[in-house]
MILO-337406 format. One line per field, with one value per atom (N, C-alpha, C): residue number from 1; residue in one letter; atom name; x, y, z. Coordinates in pm, whole numbers, plus 50000, padded with zeros to 5 digits. Layout:
seba c(NUM / ...)
kollo c(A / ...)
drendren c(CA / ...)
X c(X / ...)
Y c(Y / ...)
Z c(Z / ...)
// end
This chain:
seba c(1 / 1 / 1 / 2 / 2 / 2 / 3 / 3 / 3 / 4 / 4 / 4 / 5 / 5 / 5 / 6 / 6 / 6 / 7 / 7 / 7 / 8 / 8 / 8 / 9 / 9 / 9 / 10 / 10 / 10 / 11 / 11 / 11 / 12 / 12 / 12 / 13 / 13 / 13 / 14 / 14 / 14 / 15 / 15 / 15 / 16 / 16 / 16 / 17 / 17 / 17 / 18 / 18 / 18 / 19 / 19 / 19 / 20 / 20 / 20 / 21 / 21 / 21 / 22 / 22 / 22 / 23 / 23 / 23 / 24 / 24 / 24 / 25 / 25 / 25 / 26 / 26 / 26 / 27 / 27 / 27 / 28 / 28 / 28 / 29 / 29 / 29 / 30 / 30 / 30 / 31 / 31 / 31 / 32 / 32 / 32 / 33 / 33 / 33 / 34 / 34 / 34 / 35 / 35 / 35 / 36 / 36 / 36 / 37 / 37 / 37 / 38 / 38 / 38 / 39 / 39 / 39 / 40 / 40 / 40 / 41 / 41 / 41 / 42 / 42 / 42 / 43 / 43 / 43 / 44 / 44 / 44 / 45 / 45 / 45 / 46 / 46 / 46 / 47 / 47 / 47 / 48 / 48 / 48 / 49 / 49 / 49 / 50 / 50 / 50 / 51 / 51 / 51 / 52 / 52 / 52 / 53 / 53 / 53 / 54 / 54 / 54 / 55 / 55 / 55 / 56 / 56 / 56 / 57 / 57 / 57 / 58 / 58 / 58 / 59 / 59 / 59 / 60 / 60 / 60 / 61 / 61 / 61 / 62 / 62 / 62 / 63 / 63 / 63 / 64 / 64 / 64 / 65 / 65 / 65 / 66 / 66 / 66 / 67 / 67 / 67 / 68 / 68 / 68 / 69 / 69 / 69 / 70 / 70 / 70 / 71 / 71 / 71 / 72 / 72 / 72 / 73 / 73 / 73 / 74 / 74 / 74 / 75 / 75 / 75 / 76 / 76 / 76 / 77 / 77 / 77 / 78 / 78 / 78 / 79 / 79 / 79 / 80 / 80 / 80 / 81 / 81 / 81 / 82 / 82 / 82 / 83 / 83 / 83 / 84 / 84 / 84 / 85 / 85 / 85 / 86 / 86 / 86 / 87 / 87 / 87 / 88 / 88 / 88 / 89 / 89 / 89 / 90 / 90 / 90 / 91 / 91 / 91)
kollo c(M / M / M / P / P / P / G / G / G / A / A / A / Q / Q / Q / I / I / I / I / I / I / A / A / A / A / A / A / P / P / P / N / N / N / G / G / G / L / L / L / P / P / P / Y / Y / Y / S / S / S / R / R / R / L / L / L / G / G / G / L / L / L / S / S / S / V / V / V / S / S / S / K / K / K / R / R / R / V / V / V / G / G / G / K / K / K / A / A / A / V / V / V / T / T / T / R / R / R / N / N / N / R / R / R / I / I / I / K / K / K / R / R / R / R / R / R / I / I / I / R / R / R / E / E / E / L / L / L / F / F / F / R / R / R / T / T / T / Q / Q / Q / K / K / K / K / K / K / S / S / S / L / L / L / P / P / P / Q / Q / Q / G / G / G / F / F / F / D / D / D / I / I / I / I / I / I / V / V / V / I / I / I / P / P / P / D / D / D / R / R / R / E / E / E / F / F / F / L / L / L / N / N / N / K / K / K / R / R / R / W / W / W / D / D / D / V / V / V / Q / Q / Q / A / A / A / R / R / R / E / E / E / F / F / F / V / V / V / K / K / K / A / A / A / L / L / L / E / E / E / R / R / R / F / F / F / K / K / K / G / G / G / E / E / E / S / S / S / E / E / E / P / P / P / R / R / R / Q / Q / Q)
drendren c(N / CA / C / N / CA / C / N / CA / C / N / CA / C / N / CA / C / N / CA / C / N / CA / C / N / CA / C / N / CA / C / N / CA / C / N / CA / C / N / CA / C / N / CA / C / N / CA / C / N / CA / C / N / CA / C / N / CA / C / N / CA / C / N / CA / C / N / CA / C / N / CA / C / N / CA / C / N / CA / C / N / CA / C / N / CA / C / N / CA / C / N / CA / C / N / CA / C / N / CA / C / N / CA / C / N / CA / C / N / CA / C / N / CA / C / N / CA / C / N / CA / C / N / CA / C / N / CA / C / N / CA / C / N / CA / C / N / CA / C / N / CA / C / N / CA / C / N / CA / C / N / CA / C / N / CA / C / N / CA / C / N / CA / C / N / CA / C / N / CA / C / N / CA / C / N / CA / C / N / CA / C / N / CA / C / N / CA / C / N / CA / C / N / CA / C / N / CA / C / N / CA / C / N / CA / C / N / CA / C / N / CA / C / N / CA / C / N / CA / C / N / CA / C / N / CA / C / N / CA / C / N / CA / C / N / CA / C / N / CA / C / N / CA / C / N / CA / C / N / CA / C / N / CA / C / N / CA / C / N / CA / C / N / CA / C / N / CA / C / N / CA / C / N / CA / C / N / CA / C / N / CA / C / N / CA / C / N / CA / C / N / CA / C / N / CA / C / N / CA / C / N / CA / C / N / CA / C / N / CA / C / N / CA / C / N / CA / C)
X c(95016 / 95024 / 95080 / 95200 / 95324 / 95216 / 95203 / 95144 / 95025 / 94906 / 94842 / 94761 / 94741 / 94701 / 94547 / 94550 / 94414 / 94366 / 94267 / 94211 / 94078 / 94088 / 93962 / 93837 / 93745 / 93696 / 93551 / 93534 / 93384 / 93292 / 93185 / 93107 / 92924 / 92986 / 92874 / 92826 / 92814 / 92754 / 92878 / 92767 / 92865 / 92916 / 92936 / 92992 / 93173 / 93204 / 93289 / 93188 / 93247 / 93253 / 93359 / 93366 / 93500 / 93442 / 93531 / 93510 / 93653 / 93635 / 93790 / 93732 / 93878 / 93899 / 94007 / 94006 / 94139 / 94129 / 94272 / 94236 / 94276 / 94288 / 94289 / 94503 / 94533 / 94664 / 94769 / 94635 / 94715 / 94726 / 94637 / 94635 / 94528 / 94495 / 94449 / 94244 / 94166 / 94068 / 94058 / 94136 / 94125 / 94233 / 94347 / 94460 / 94392 / 94282 / 94234 / 94080 / 93990 / 93937 / 94006 / 94104 / 94201 / 94193 / 94247 / 94305 / 94187 / 94024 / 93909 / 93853 / 93904 / 93864 / 93954 / 94055 / 94205 / 94158 / 94175 / 94063 / 93993 / 93902 / 93709 / 93769 / 93815 / 93823 / 93967 / 94021 / 94161 / 94040 / 93925 / 93852 / 93757 / 93711 / 93600 / 93679 / 93826 / 93868 / 93950 / 93985 / 94021 / 93922 / 93792 / 93717 / 93721 / 93717 / 93729 / 93839 / 93905 / 94079 / 94079 / 93993 / 93990 / 93896 / 93923 / 93794 / 93696 / 93600 / 93498 / 93430 / 93298 / 93259 / 93310 / 93404 / 93445 / 93420 / 93433 / 93437 / 93570 / 93628 / 93790 / 93749 / 93859 / 93910 / 94029 / 94053 / 94140 / 94152 / 94312 / 94329 / 94454 / 94495 / 94590 / 94707 / 94851 / 94870 / 94920 / 95013 / 95077 / 95134 / 95277 / 95295 / 95149 / 95075 / 94972 / 94980 / 95016 / 94968 / 95109 / 95226 / 95383 / 95420 / 95321 / 95347 / 95257 / 95300 / 95237 / 95033 / 95048 / 94846 / 94903 / 94970 / 95010 / 95051 / 95114 / 95209 / 95095 / 95030 / 94930 / 94791 / 94770 / 94647 / 94741 / 94889 / 94992 / 94956 / 94978 / 95053 / 94884 / 94759 / 94591 / 94512 / 94596 / 94508 / 94636 / 94759 / 94872 / 94789 / 94816 / 94714 / 94693 / 94566 / 94400 / 94416 / 94522 / 94458 / 94549 / 94629 / 94591 / 94523 / 94395 / 94257 / 94181 / 94200 / 94117 / 94126 / 94042 / 94081 / 93996 / 93998 / 94013 / 93834 / 93793 / 93681 / 93680 / 93788 / 93778 / 93880 / 93759 / 93911 / 94030 / 94120 / 94263 / 94307 / 94418 / 94494 / 94592)
Y c(82474 / 82397 / 82243 / 82244 / 82116 / 81981 / 81885 / 81739 / 81818 / 81892 / 81956 / 82053 / 82087 / 82191 / 82272 / 82409 / 82422 / 82580 / 82537 / 82688 / 82708 / 82893 / 82926 / 83036 / 83016 / 83097 / 83191 / 83298 / 83381 / 83259 / 83299 / 83156 / 83234 / 83381 / 83426 / 83390 / 83291 / 83218 / 83268 / 83323 / 83332 / 83213 / 83103 / 82959 / 82907 / 82830 / 82816 / 82614 / 82638 / 82453 / 82430 / 82267 / 82220 / 82077 / 82108 / 82015 / 81922 / 81803 / 81729 / 81682 / 81666 / 81580 / 81509 / 81359 / 81266 / 81251 / 81223 / 81152 / 80961 / 80884 / 80781 / 80778 / 80875 / 80857 / 80870 / 80905 / 80952 / 80804 / 80682 / 80529 / 80520 / 80389 / 80282 / 80394 / 80261 / 80353 / 80336 / 80322 / 80247 / 80377 / 80425 / 80553 / 80690 / 80660 / 80773 / 80804 / 80699 / 80767 / 80751 / 80710 / 80775 / 80929 / 80956 / 81105 / 81162 / 81174 / 81205 / 81226 / 81110 / 81128 / 81223 / 81292 / 81304 / 81501 / 81506 / 81617 / 81635 / 81547 / 81626 / 81641 / 81543 / 81609 / 81742 / 81742 / 81871 / 82026 / 81992 / 82127 / 82142 / 82007 / 82025 / 82054 / 82015 / 82040 / 82201 / 82243 / 82333 / 82448 / 82437 / 82565 / 82689 / 82699 / 82859 / 82940 / 82848 / 82906 / 82908 / 82934 / 82933 / 83049 / 83110 / 83267 / 83169 / 83277 / 83193 / 83277 / 83243 / 83233 / 83186 / 83093 / 83110 / 82882 / 82884 / 82744 / 82739 / 82588 / 82556 / 82433 / 82406 / 82261 / 82216 / 82110 / 82046 / 81901 / 81958 / 81832 / 81777 / 81713 / 81674 / 81535 / 81495 / 81409 / 81301 / 81251 / 81131 / 81145 / 81287 / 81202 / 81356 / 81367 / 81380 / 81346 / 81148 / 81119 / 81141 / 81148 / 81108 / 81223 / 81301 / 81405 / 81380 / 81366 / 81345 / 81448 / 81448 / 81533 / 81681 / 81624 / 81794 / 81880 / 81861 / 81892 / 82001 / 81827 / 81918 / 81967 / 81960 / 82061 / 82255 / 82235 / 82357 / 82445 / 82331 / 82346 / 82420 / 82340 / 82361 / 82498 / 82566 / 82672 / 82783 / 82784 / 82849 / 82882 / 82718 / 82779 / 82833 / 82862 / 82885 / 83073 / 83064 / 83222 / 83330 / 83249 / 83361 / 83462 / 83386 / 83409 / 83476 / 83458 / 83622 / 83754 / 83800 / 83941 / 83952 / 83832 / 83857 / 83843 / 83845 / 83843 / 83844 / 83803 / 83702 / 83643 / 83502 / 83351 / 83394 / 83306 / 83314 / 83119 / 83142 / 82946 / 83020)
Z c(46271 / 46391 / 46364 / 46339 / 46301 / 46320 / 46226 / 46229 / 46066 / 46182 / 46059 / 46037 / 45892 / 45918 / 45943 / 45996 / 46050 / 45934 / 45893 / 45815 / 45893 / 45962 / 45952 / 45970 / 45937 / 45869 / 46011 / 45945 / 46119 / 46044 / 46114 / 46030 / 46163 / 46228 / 46268 / 46389 / 46424 / 46536 / 46677 / 46782 / 46909 / 46945 / 46850 / 46904 / 46783 / 46799 / 46682 / 46679 / 46538 / 46505 / 46416 / 46427 / 46448 / 46311 / 46202 / 46064 / 46128 / 46020 / 45989 / 45865 / 45809 / 45700 / 45707 / 45749 / 45714 / 45630 / 45547 / 45423 / 45482 / 45353 / 45373 / 45384 / 45317 / 45323 / 45479 / 45605 / 45721 / 45764 / 45728 / 45794 / 45741 / 45828 / 45846 / 45884 / 45895 / 45958 / 46078 / 46161 / 46257 / 46331 / 46262 / 46309 / 46281 / 46087 / 46124 / 46208 / 46296 / 46368 / 46493 / 46521 / 46665 / 46640 / 46477 / 46564 / 46497 / 46516 / 46507 / 46587 / 46700 / 46843 / 46951 / 46892 / 47000 / 46882 / 46819 / 46699 / 46866 / 46847 / 46909 / 47006 / 47080 / 47235 / 47323 / 47170 / 47175 / 47208 / 47063 / 47086 / 47161 / 47218 / 47330 / 47465 / 47470 / 47666 / 47588 / 47502 / 47498 / 47478 / 47440 / 47405 / 47495 / 47626 / 47622 / 47539 / 47550 / 47556 / 47333 / 47306 / 47144 / 47142 / 46974 / 46942 / 46931 / 46957 / 46923 / 46834 / 46786 / 46589 / 46480 / 46515 / 46360 / 46319 / 46223 / 46125 / 46115 / 46258 / 46224 / 46175 / 46075 / 45988 / 45986 / 46035 / 46091 / 45975 / 45867 / 45861 / 45931 / 45955 / 46005 / 45862 / 45961 / 45833 / 45923 / 45881 / 45940 / 46073 / 46117 / 46217 / 46312 / 46311 / 46373 / 46500 / 46557 / 46668 / 46725 / 46667 / 46717 / 46866 / 46876 / 47009 / 47128 / 47217 / 47312 / 47321 / 47413 / 47457 / 47461 / 47587 / 47626 / 47552 / 47502 / 47421 / 47167 / 47219 / 47115 / 47209 / 47259 / 47327 / 47358 / 47383 / 47384 / 47232 / 47150 / 46993 / 46904 / 46908 / 46917 / 46913 / 47070 / 47149 / 47015 / 47048 / 47015 / 46822 / 46742 / 46581 / 46606 / 46703 / 46692 / 46724 / 46845 / 46884 / 46826 / 46636 / 46569 / 46439 / 46512 / 46472 / 46497 / 46636 / 46721 / 46675 / 46689 / 46612 / 46530 / 46373 / 46252 / 46219 / 46102 / 46110 / 45898 / 45840 / 45709 / 45702 / 45629 / 45648 / 45597 / 45665 / 45645 / 45715 / 45630 / 45592 / 45730)
// end
């Protein structure tokens, strides 16, 4: 996903979990918190489209907030679809 690195690993559970790592290099606290809120909302609203049984870690960069919401949602789902049907960790 442009604007973020996504790492996913199978967790052996019937649901997926989200982890976030937003560096201080991305911006000040207000910017980092806004990015985290947006990613959590992407995860929440797209849950039915995402692969189940994965721990998903998102590491955004500075460019993450430069895109519109609908573009981010589409790219988020597309980036995670490549993990469907896998059982080994992958970046």
